[in-house]
N, C-alpha and C positions, 0 to 999 in steps of 0.2 A: 940686445934688443929685448925688452920685456913685453909680454902679451898677457893682459889681464882680462878676466870676465867679471864684470860688475854691473848690476842692474840698478837703474834709477827707479824711483816711484813713478809708475806709469799713469797716464790720464785715467780719470774715472769714466767708465763706459756705462751707458744706459740704453735700455731698449726704446726704440722709436719705430713706429710702423713705417717701413719703407716699401714702395711698390716693387713688384717684380719687373724685370727688364726684358724687352724683346728687341732684336735687331732686324731691321727691314732693309733689304738690299736696294740701293738706289743707283749704283754704277759698278761696272766690272770692266774687264779687259785692260786693266792698268798693269804696271810693272813693278814700281818701287815707290809706293806712296809713303811719305814721311811727314806730311803736314797738310792741314786743311784750314783755309782762312776765308774770311768774308771781307768784302769791300764796302759793306753797308747797303747792298742792294739784294736782288734775288739770286745772285750767282754765288757759287762756291769756287774757290781757287785751290787747285790740287797740286801739291808738289809731287811730281812723279819722275824720280831720277834727276836728270838735268833739264827737265822741262816743267813749266807751270801751266797746267791745263785748266779749262773752265768747265764746270758742271752747271748747265742751265737747262731748265725745263726737263729734268730727268735724263739729259743726254750730255756726254762728254763732247765738246765741240771738236771738230776734226783738226783745226789748226791751233797749236799751242798759243797761249797768251804770251809766253816768253820761252825761247829755246836757247839754252846755253851749252848745247852739245859741242864737245871739243874745245870749249872755252874754260870750263871748270871741271873739277873732279866730281862733285855732286852738290846739289842744293839741299840745305838743311831746313830752311823755313822762309816764309814770306809773310809780311803783314802790310797793312795799308794805312796811310796817314789818316788821322781822324777827319781831316778835311779833304779826303781824296776826291770827292765829287767836284770840289772847286779847283784843287791844285794838281790832281792827277799823279801824285807821288806815291810810290810804294817802295818797300825795303826788302832786300833779299840777303839772307845769310848763306854763304856757301863755303865749301872746302875748295880752295884753289889748287891748281895743278902742282904748285910748289909746296903743298901740304899746309899752307897758312889758312886760317879762318878769316873770312872777309865779310863785312857788312857794306852793302852798296845801295845807293838810291837809284831807282829807275823812274821813268815817267811813262804814262800810257800814251798810245798813239793819238795824234790829233785827228786822224782820219777814221779810226775804227776803235770803239770802246772795248772790243774783245781782243785787242792786240796791244802789246807794249811796244815802246820805241826801243829797239835793241841797242841803239847808239846813244842812249841817254844815261848810261851807267856812270855814276860818280862814286868812287870808293870813299867811305866815311871813316872806316876803322878796320884794322887788320892786326893779327898777331900770329906768330909762328906756333905751330902745334905738333908737327910731325904726325905720328899715328896713334897718339894716346887719346884719353877721354876728351871729348869735344864739347859736351853739353849740347847745344844746338838750337834752342828755341829763340824766338824773336816775337815780342808782343808790345803793343802800346798799352800803357796804364791809364787809369782814370784821370791822372794828372796831365795827360797829353805827352808824357815823356816815353821814349823808346827804351825798352829793357831787353837784355839778353843774358843768358847764363853761359858760363864757360866751365868745361870739365877740368879736372886736375892735371891732365896731360899724361897721366900714368897709363901703362898698358893694361893693368887690372887682371892679370892672368890668374886662373884658378889656383888655389892653395898658396897664394902669396898674401902678404899683409896689405899691399896697396900703397898708394901715395909715395911711390919710390923717389920722386923728386921733391917731396915735401912742399908742394906748391900751395895746397889748400889753406894752410895757416900762415903762409908767407905773404905779407901784405905788399911786398915789392913785386910779386908775380901777379899777372893778370889772370892766371888760371885758378879754377876752383872758386870762382867769384860770381856775384851778381853785379852787372854793369848797368849804368843808366846814362842816356843821352838826351839832349835837347836838340832835336833836328831842326828847330826853328832859330837856333843861335849859331852864329859863325864859328864859335869855338867848340860847339856841341856839348858843353858841360853845363848841366843845370846848376843854378846857384846853390841849391840845397845839397848837392853832393858833398859828403862830409870830409873828404881827404884831399883838400886843395891847398894845404899849407906849403909854402915854398920849401924846397929841399927836403921834403918828408920821405922821398923815395917811394911814394905810393901813387900809382896811376890815378889820375883825377876821375876816371870813369867808374872806379870801384865804389860800391855803396855797401856791400855785404860780402862775407867770406865763409869758408868752411864747407864748400860743396864738393862732391865727388864727381858725379856724372849726371847733372840735372837735365835729362833729355827733354822733358816737357814741363812747362809751367803755364799758369794762366792767372787771369784776374777775374774776380767775381764782378760781372758787369753792373750789378746793383750797388755793391758796397765798395768795390775797388780793392778788396782784400786779395792778398797774394797766396797762391797755392803752388807748391813745387813738388814734383815727384823726383826724388833723388835716388838713382840706382846704386845699390850697395855693392860691397866687395863679395864676401862669401857668407856673411852672417845675417844681415838685415837690410830690407828695402824700407824706404821711409817716405812719408808725406810731411812736408813742412808747411806751416801756416803763419802768415804775418798780417795783422790788421792794416788796413790802408792808413797811410800817414805815419807809419813807424818802421819803414823799411831800412832806414839808415843804421849803419854800424852793427848790423846783426852778424852773429857768428853761428853758423849752423852745425859746427862741431867736428866735421870730418877733418883729419883722421884721428883726432883725440877720441872721438866716439864714432861708432858705426850704429846708426839707429840710436837706441837708448842704452847701448852697451859700451862700456869703456873699452877702448881699442889700443891705441898707441899713446902711452902716457907721455913720451918724450915730445909729442906734438901738441900737448895741451897748453892752453893759455894759462897765465898765472892765476887768473880768477875764473874758475869754471862756472861760477854762478851767473856769468854774463852770457853763457851760451843759450841759443834758442834751440830747444830740443824738439824733436818731431812731435806732431800732433798724434800720429800713430806710426808704428812700424810693424812689419811682419817678417816671419822667418824666411831666410834665404837658404842657400845650399847647405851650409853647415848644420842647420837646425830643422830642416824639413825633409830629412831622408835622402839628402844628396840629390835633390831636384833643382835644376837651374831656375833662377828667378831674376826678373828684371822689370821694375815698375814702369808703367806708362802713365804719366800724369794726365789728368783730365780737366774737367770744367765743373763749376757749380751750375746746376740747371736753373735758368731764369726765363724759360719759354712760357707759353700760354696753353699749349695743347694738353699738357699733363700736370695739372696743379698738384697732384700727389707727389710729384718729383721735385717740386720747388724747394730750393735751398740745399739739396743734396749734392755733394761733390762726387762725381762719378769717375772712377779710375780703374785700372786693370793691370794685369801682369802679362808681359809679352810672352814669356815662356809657357806658363800654365794656361793662359786664356781665361783666367778667373777675373770676375768683375766684383766691385764693391760700391756701396753707396755710403758715404760718410757725411755726418751732419753735426754741426755744433748746436747744442740745444740751449734754450733760453736759461736753463738752470746751471749752465756751465759744464754739463756733462757732454760726452761724445757718444754718438751712435755710429757704429761702423759695421754694416751688414754685408755679409758675403752673399752674392747673388748667383753664384755658380759659374761654370765654364760655359761661355757663350760663343767663343770663336777661337780660331787659331791665330796666334801671333798678332795681337792688336798693336799696331805701330804708332798710332797717333789718334787723338780726339780732335774734334773741331766744333765750332759754334757758328750758326748762321746769324743773319742780321736780326732775326726774331728771337734769338736765344735758344733755338732748338739745337740739340746735340747730335753729333755724328762720330763714328769711329771707323777706322780703316785697318785692314790688313794690307799687305803689299799690293794686291791686285784688285781689291774690292772696297767699296765704301758703303756703309750702312747708316741709316738714321736710327737713333735710339728712341724707343717708345716705352711707356710705362704701363704695366698691367696691374689690375687690382689684386689684393691678397685674398679676398673672399670669393668663394665659388659662385654664390648666389646672393643678390642683394634685393631686399624689398624696400621701396621708397614710398612713403605715404605722408599724409598731412598736407602742409603748405610750405612752399619754398619762396622766400622773399629776398634772398641774397644770391649772388652769382655762385654756382655750385658745380662740381664735377663728380660724377659717380662712375666707378670703374669696377667691373667684376670679371673674374676669370671665366665664368660660365654665362650667367644670365642675370637680367634685371627685370623685376616686376614692379609696376607702379600704378597707383591711382591718385597721384599727387596733384595739387593745384599750384601752378607757377604764376606768381603775381609780382607786382611792384617793379615792373619793367626790368626783369631779371633775366640773365642768360644762364641756362642750365644745359649740361651735357651728360648724356648717358653713353657709356662705352662698355661693350661686353664682347666676349669671343663668340658666343653661339646665338643668344636670343635676347631681344628686348621686347617685353610684353606690356602694353599699355591697356589697363583694364577700365571698366566703367567708373566714371568719376574723374578720370585724368583730364586736366584742363590747363590750357595755356591762355592766360588773360591778355587783353590788348596791351601791346608795348613790350611784352616779354618774348623771349626767343628760346626755342627748345631745339637741341641737336641730338640725334641718335646715330651711333656708328657701331658697326660690327668690325672689330679691329683684328680679329684672328689671333689674339694673344693667348697662348696656351701655357 
């Protein structure tokens, strides 16, 4: 078996001003948080071990929404049908007691919107996995289809080359793949899924291959673009990006490549130019001083509270606690800014119905807020369009706000409005001290 080190030409990186990040505790007292989901209302649904709990009005409700204790090994993810408010259907991916991975449909209770009907389970899909890489996430795309990722099924022990069963490039294996389902169709297979030829020996659910352990992925709620955080072997962690409408027949490279590094040549496709290479990768154990690394994929921010964060993909590393903000710029370049070590062991990110972002460790959940880069900002003149100003220390202003405009000032210590400051009729001004240091 040959092992080569070869680097591809990496993406062009460029500087783009990204805000600093602050994590604000919203819930604690949990045990094993691995997923956060929204049903399109004001609640968050938290996967905590074998239970799905509800976070509402800043409190974890005492009775779980769904409790599968003693019924499954553990719950990986939950997501809600785009028409959940009408049909009450949601979907759970879990590791069964026989070690298989299962996707099941449940329904909410007809008597209590904060409870699921535990007897409503219908298994839609399952596959054997044993105890190797599982992937784990479950999300609805902009197209209304249900997506999940599968791990390559390998154990991934330190100082091994990985992909021991060679599943990731094997199209007859369900493992190491991106799968897509039409939950509104009796046969569950979207007509656009590319591998539906009779006798091709390829599962019809597969739309893309070459993944190792894609623990978390997400869709940009604005564009529908796909972002995947794929956990590496010993060398590189990676973020994969695919524009909406072009998910089919992608090959993300593992284990021919690990990140942008050529890895196991015997597992390479005949035409390597067809591979979809990572938008970024970063050094893992072999190249970072023998420090453990494991990417936790996040979300693109599309909320309204922190306009400076708009369009940035926020992700982290489970082992180091480091966070990054990544953005695809209009000129084709990439900005990938390290934001520091913000917490221990980030296990998952989440997005609420308003596009605000959350991150969790096993026992706590935090909301992500953005802080300005400048210590002090002076705002003067006239503002006629919706604007947001954020400073690490203070904001001083004598501005006139007109043209029915909404303007927000956010600072950590002080907001000083001097003589001449004016808000004309129809305009709205907000001032907040956010404690961001």
